[in-house]
C-alpha positions in Angstrom: 46.8 137.8 -18.0 44.4 135.2 -16.2 41.5 136.4 -14.8 39.6 133.5 -13.3 39.8 133.0 -9.5 40.4 136.9 -9.3 37.9 138.4 -6.7 35.4 140.5 -8.3 36.6 143.6 -6.7 40.2 143.4 -8.0 39.6 143.1 -11.7 39.6 146.2 -12.3 43.1 146.4 -10.6 44.2 143.7 -12.6 42.9 145.6 -15.7 44.7 148.3 -15.0 48.0 147.2 -14.2 48.2 145.3 -17.6 47.4 148.6 -19.5 50.0 150.5 -17.5 52.4 147.8 -18.6 51.8 147.5 -21.7 50.4 150.5 -22.5 47.1 149.6 -23.9 43.5 150.1 -23.9 41.0 147.9 -22.5 37.2 147.5 -22.0 35.4 144.9 -19.4 31.5 144.0 -20.4 29.2 141.5 -18.9 27.2 139.1 -20.1 24.6 141.3 -21.4 27.5 143.3 -23.4 27.4 146.1 -21.3 30.5 148.1 -20.8 31.2 148.2 -17.1 34.9 149.4 -17.5 37.1 151.0 -19.6 40.8 152.4 -19.5 43.2 153.6 -22.1 46.5 153.8 -21.5 47.8 153.6 -25.1 48.2 157.5 -25.2 51.3 159.0 -23.6 53.2 162.3 -23.4 56.3 161.0 -26.0 53.3 159.5 -28.5 50.9 161.3 -30.4 48.0 160.7 -32.7 47.8 156.9 -31.7 46.2 154.6 -33.7 44.7 151.2 -33.0 46.3 148.2 -34.6 44.7 145.2 -33.6 42.0 144.0 -30.9 42.3 140.9 -28.8 38.8 139.5 -27.2 38.6 137.1 -24.7 35.9 135.5 -22.2 36.4 134.3 -19.2 34.3 133.5 -16.2 34.4 134.6 -12.3 32.1 133.7 -9.8 29.8 132.1 -12.2 28.8 134.9 -14.1 30.6 135.4 -17.9 32.9 138.5 -19.1 34.3 140.0 -22.3 37.7 141.7 -21.8 38.5 143.4 -25.2 42.0 144.5 -25.7 43.3 147.1 -28.1 46.9 147.4 -29.1 48.7 150.6 -30.6 51.6 150.2 -33.3 51.9 154.2 -33.0 54.4 153.7 -29.8 57.2 152.3 -32.3 56.7 154.6 -34.9 56.8 157.7 -32.1 60.4 155.9 -31.1 61.3 155.8 -34.5 60.5 159.1 -35.2 62.0 160.4 -32.2 65.9 159.1 -33.1 65.3 160.2 -37.1 65.1 163.4 -35.0 68.4 162.9 -33.3 70.0 162.1 -36.3 72.0 165.6 -36.4 73.2 165.1 -33.2 74.3 161.6 -33.2 76.0 162.1 -36.3 77.8 165.3 -34.7 79.0 163.2 -31.6 80.3 160.5 -33.8 82.1 163.0 -35.9 83.9 164.8 -32.7 84.6 161.3 -31.6 86.3 160.4 -34.9 88.6 163.3 -34.7 89.4 162.8 -31.6 90.4 159.3 -32.4 92.3 160.7 -35.5 94.1 163.2 -33.6 95.1 161.0 -31.3 96.2 158.4 -33.7 98.0 161.3 -35.5 99.6 161.9 -31.9 100.9 158.9 -30.7 101.3 156.6 -33.8 101.6 158.1 -37.2 104.0 161.6 -36.3 106.4 159.6 -34.6 106.7 156.9 -37.6 106.8 159.9 -39.9 109.8 161.3 -37.6 111.4 158.0 -37.8 111.3 157.9 -42.0 112.7 161.6 -42.0 115.6 160.4 -39.9 116.2 157.4 -41.5 116.3 159.5 -45.1 119.0 161.8 -43.1 121.1 158.7 -42.6 121.3 157.6 -46.1 123.0 160.7 -46.6 125.8 160.0 -43.8 124.2 162.9 -41.8 124.6 162.0 -38.1 123.4 165.6 -36.7 120.0 164.7 -35.4 118.5 162.7 -32.0 115.6 160.7 -32.6 113.2 162.5 -29.8 110.4 159.6 -29.4 110.0 158.7 -25.8 107.6 156.1 -25.4 108.1 152.2 -24.1 106.5 150.5 -27.1 107.7 149.0 -30.5 108.2 152.4 -32.0 110.0 153.7 -29.1 112.2 151.3 -29.2 113.0 151.6 -32.6 113.7 155.3 -31.8 115.8 154.4 -29.0 118.2 151.8 -31.7 117.9 155.0 -34.2 120.0 157.4 -31.5 122.4 153.8 -30.5 123.2 153.6 -33.6 124.1 157.6 -34.5 126.4 157.8 -31.9 127.9 154.8 -33.1 127.8 155.9 -36.3 129.5 159.4 -36.0 132.2 157.9 -33.6 133.1 155.6 -37.1 132.9 158.3 -39.2 135.3 160.5 -36.7 137.8 157.7 -36.8 137.3 157.0 -40.1 138.0 161.1 -41.2 140.5 161.1 -38.7 142.7 157.9 -40.2 142.0 159.4 -43.6 143.9 162.4 -42.5 146.8 160.7 -40.7 147.0 158.7 -43.8 146.9 161.6 -46.1 149.3 163.4 -44.2 151.3 160.1 -44.4 151.2 160.0 -47.6 151.6 163.6 -48.6 155.2 163.5 -46.3 155.8 160.2 -48.0 155.2 162.0 -51.4 157.3 165.3 -50.4 160.4 162.6 -49.3 160.6 161.0 -52.4 160.8 164.2 -53.9 163.5 165.5 -51.9 165.6 162.4 -52.0 165.1 162.7 -55.9 166.2 166.3 -55.4 169.2 165.1 -53.2 170.6 163.2 -55.5 170.6 165.6 -58.2 172.1 167.9 -56.1 174.8 165.4 -54.9 175.8 164.6 -58.4 175.9 168.0 -59.1 178.2 168.4 -56.3 180.6 165.8 -56.8 180.8 166.4 -60.5 182.8 169.6 -59.9 185.9 168.2 -57.5 185.7 164.9 -59.4 186.5 166.9 -62.5 189.4 168.6 -60.5 191.2 165.4 -59.1 190.6 164.0 -62.9 192.1 166.7 -64.7 195.0 167.2 -62.1 195.9 163.5 -61.7 196.3 163.3 -65.9 197.9 166.3 -65.9 200.7 164.5 -63.3 200.9 161.6 -65.6 201.3 163.4 -68.7 203.8 165.6 -66.8 202.5 169.1 -68.0 202.5 172.2 -66.5 202.2 173.4 -63.9 201.2 169.9 -63.0 204.7 168.6 -62.8 205.1 169.8 -59.7 203.5 166.4 -58.0 203.6 167.5 -54.2 201.8 170.5 -54.7 198.9 169.2 -56.7 199.0 165.9 -54.7 198.3 168.2 -51.7 195.6 169.9 -53.2 194.2 166.7 -54.4 194.4 165.3 -51.1 192.6 168.0 -49.9 189.8 167.9 -52.3 189.6 163.8 -51.5 189.3 165.3 -47.6 186.4 167.5 -48.5 184.2 164.9 -50.5 184.9 162.2 -48.2 183.5 164.9 -45.5 180.8 165.6 -47.4 180.1 161.8 -48.6 180.0 161.2 -44.8 177.5 164.1 -43.9 175.2 162.9 -46.7 175.5 159.3 -45.2 174.7 160.2 -41.5 171.7 162.4 -42.7 170.4 159.4 -45.1 170.7 157.1 -42.3 168.9 159.3 -40.1 166.3 160.1 -42.5 165.5 156.3 -43.3 165.9 155.3 -39.8 168.7 153.4 -40.2 170.9 155.5 -37.3 169.5 155.1 -33.8 170.3 157.5 -31.1 172.2 157.7 -28.5 170.1 159.5 -26.2 172.1 160.6 -23.2 171.6 163.6 -20.6 174.4 166.3 -21.5 176.2 169.9 -20.4 175.0 172.2 -23.3 177.8 174.6 -21.6 180.6 171.5 -22.8 179.1 170.7 -25.4 179.3 174.0 -27.5 182.9 174.6 -26.0 184.4 171.5 -27.6 182.8 172.7 -30.8 184.6 175.8 -30.7 187.7 174.3 -30.1 187.2 172.3 -32.9 186.7 175.4 -35.0 189.2 177.7 -33.5 191.9 177.3 -36.5 188.9 178.0 -38.9 188.1 181.0 -36.6 191.6 182.5 -36.9 192.4 181.9 -40.3 189.4 183.5 -41.3 190.0 186.7 -38.3 186.8 186.2 -36.7 186.0 187.5 -33.6 184.5 184.8 -31.5 182.4 186.0 -28.5 180.6 183.9 -26.4 178.5 184.0 -23.1 177.0 180.8 -21.6 175.3 180.0 -18.8 176.1 177.1 -16.4 174.3 173.9 -15.4 172.0 173.4 -18.4 171.0 170.0 -19.1 169.4 168.5 -22.3 168.7 164.8 -23.2 170.4 164.5 -27.0 172.6 162.6 -29.0 176.6 164.1 -27.9 177.2 163.3 -31.2 174.6 164.9 -33.4 174.6 167.7 -31.5 178.1 168.5 -31.6 178.1 168.5 -35.4 175.0 170.8 -35.2 176.8 173.3 -33.2 179.9 173.3 -35.5 178.0 173.3 -38.7 176.4 176.8 -37.3 180.1 178.1 -36.3 180.7 177.0 -39.5 178.3 178.5 -41.6 178.7 181.6 -39.4 182.2 182.4 -40.3 181.7 181.4 -43.5 179.3 184.3 -44.3 181.2 186.6 -42.4 183.6 189.1 -43.6 187.2 189.1 -42.1 187.2 190.8 -38.9 183.6 190.6 -38.1 182.5 189.2 -35.1 180.4 185.9 -34.0 178.1 186.0 -31.1 177.5 182.6 -29.2 175.3 182.9 -26.5 173.5 180.4 -24.2 170.6 180.8 -21.5 167.9 179.5 -19.4 164.1 180.8 -20.1 161.4 179.3 -18.2 162.2 175.2 -18.6 164.0 175.4 -21.6 167.8 176.2 -22.6 168.1 179.0 -25.3 171.1 178.8 -27.5 171.7 181.6 -30.2 174.4 182.3 -32.8 174.6 185.6 -34.2 177.2 186.5 -36.9 177.6 190.1 -38.1 177.8 192.0 -40.9 175.6 189.3 -43.0 171.9 189.5 -44.2 169.9 186.9 -46.0 167.4 188.1 -48.3 164.2 187.5 -47.0 162.4 185.6 -50.3 165.7 183.3 -49.8 164.8 182.2 -46.2 162.4 179.4 -46.9 165.2 177.7 -49.3 168.2 177.9 -46.8 167.5 174.6 -45.6 167.1 172.4 -48.9 170.0 170.7 -49.5 173.2 172.1 -51.6 171.2 175.4 -51.9 173.3 178.7 -52.0 172.4 182.5 -52.0 175.4 182.9 -53.5 174.1 181.7 -56.9 178.1 181.7 -58.5 179.1 179.2 -55.5 182.2 181.7 -55.3 182.1 181.1 -51.4 183.9 178.4 -49.7 180.6 176.1 -48.3 178.8 173.8 -50.5 174.9 174.3 -49.4 174.7 171.6 -47.3 175.3 172.7 -44.1 172.3 174.1 -42.6 170.3 170.8 -44.4 172.1 169.1 -42.0 171.2 171.2 -39.1 167.6 171.1 -39.9 167.4 167.5 -40.4 169.6 166.6 -36.9 167.5 168.9 -35.2 164.1 167.5 -36.7 165.3 164.1 -35.5 166.1 165.6 -32.0 162.7 167.0 -31.9 164.2 170.6 -30.9 162.4 173.7 -31.9 164.8 176.3 -34.3 164.6 179.4 -36.3 166.7 181.4 -38.6 166.1 185.4 -38.7 167.6 188.8 -39.8 168.6 191.5 -37.6 169.5 195.1 -38.0 173.1 194.0 -39.7 173.3 190.0 -38.6 171.8 187.2 -38.9 170.5 184.8 -36.0 170.1 180.8 -35.6 168.3 180.3 -32.4 167.7 176.5 -31.1 165.2 175.8 -28.1 165.7 173.1 -25.8 163.5 171.6 -23.0 165.7 171.1 -20.3 166.3 168.0 -18.3 166.5 168.6 -14.5 166.3 165.7 -12.4 169.2 163.7 -14.0 173.1 164.0 -13.7 175.2 165.2 -16.8 177.2 162.7 -18.6 
C-alpha cells in the first residue's frame, strides 16, 4: 500500500479499505508520535479471541509531513478456519460414506450382479442344462456377452435335441436289428424242424420201396404220397423264400390300384376244392367298387392264407364268413371262422413262424400261414387285428381306399 501523494483527507479511507481487505489492525501516528487514527478489523463474527502475530511499521511523507503507520497482522483467522473445518469432520465423513454406499450400490447393480449371473449360467452350461435365459439387458460388453450366451444356448439346445432324436432313432434301429437277427435265428431253427419231418418220411418211404418192403411194395401209392409231400415242401420253401425276400427288401413290390372284390373272389375260387373237402359253409358279402393301392400277388396270398387258416381251424360243417365294407376312407375286410377260439395268452404268439396252438401238431397246418400274412401286411403298410368273439375268431384288415385312379 503506497500513501505518498494521497490527499491527506483520503488517507484514512485508504487505510480502512486495506484493513477491510486483509482483516488487520492499523494505527496512524504523526511526526510527534500522536495517535491520529486507529482501525481494528482483525476480529470478525467467525473468528474469536484474535491475537496479534506480527506488527509492521513504515514511515511515509505526505504534504511535507512525516507519518508512521503500524499494521498488526492476526494469525488467529487461519486457526479458526481449521477449527471450523474440524468441527465439520463428522458431517464430511457422513457425506463421504453415503456417497461410497451409493457408488457401491451402483457398482453392484450395474456391474457385479450381471457378471455373477453370467457366472452361474456358465456353471449350468457345464452340466448341459440349457433351461435358462440370461436376462441382462445392456448395450455394453457385458450385454453383448449375455446375448452371445443366449444364442449359444439356443444353438446347443437345438443340437442336443437333434442328438437325442438321432440317438433314439439309432437305438430303435439297433433294437430292430437285434430283433430281426433273433427272428432269423428262430426262423432257421423252425424251418429245420419243419423240414426234418417230411424229409424223414420221404427217406423212409424211398428206402422201403427200394428194399421192396411191405407195405411200400405198392410203389404207385407211395410214389403219389411222396409227390404230395414234396409239393407241400415246395410250397413251404416258396413261402419262406418270398417272406425272406420281403424282409431283406430284395423283392420289390409291384403296386397298382386294384378292385378288392375281384381279388377276394379270385382267392375264394382257388380255395373252393379245399372248402368242399372240409365241408365248410363259406358265406361272403363284398361291397363293390372299393379300390386300394397294393401288390396284387401278395394280397391274393394274404387272403388265401387267411381263408385256408380259417378252414383248417374250423370243424366240419362250420361256417366261414367273409365281409368287406367301406368305413370312411378305409376298406374293412373281415374273415370270421365259427366254432373256434384262441386262448388269450396265445394271441401274442400266433404270428411267430411255425407257432401252433395245437402242440401235438395233429392239425394240417404248418404254423407259417399267419407269419406270412403278418409279413405281407407289414410290407404293404396295412393295419390288422385278430380277436375272439363269443363263438368265433375274427381277422380284420384295414386298408386306405384309393379313389382317384381306375382299378387294374
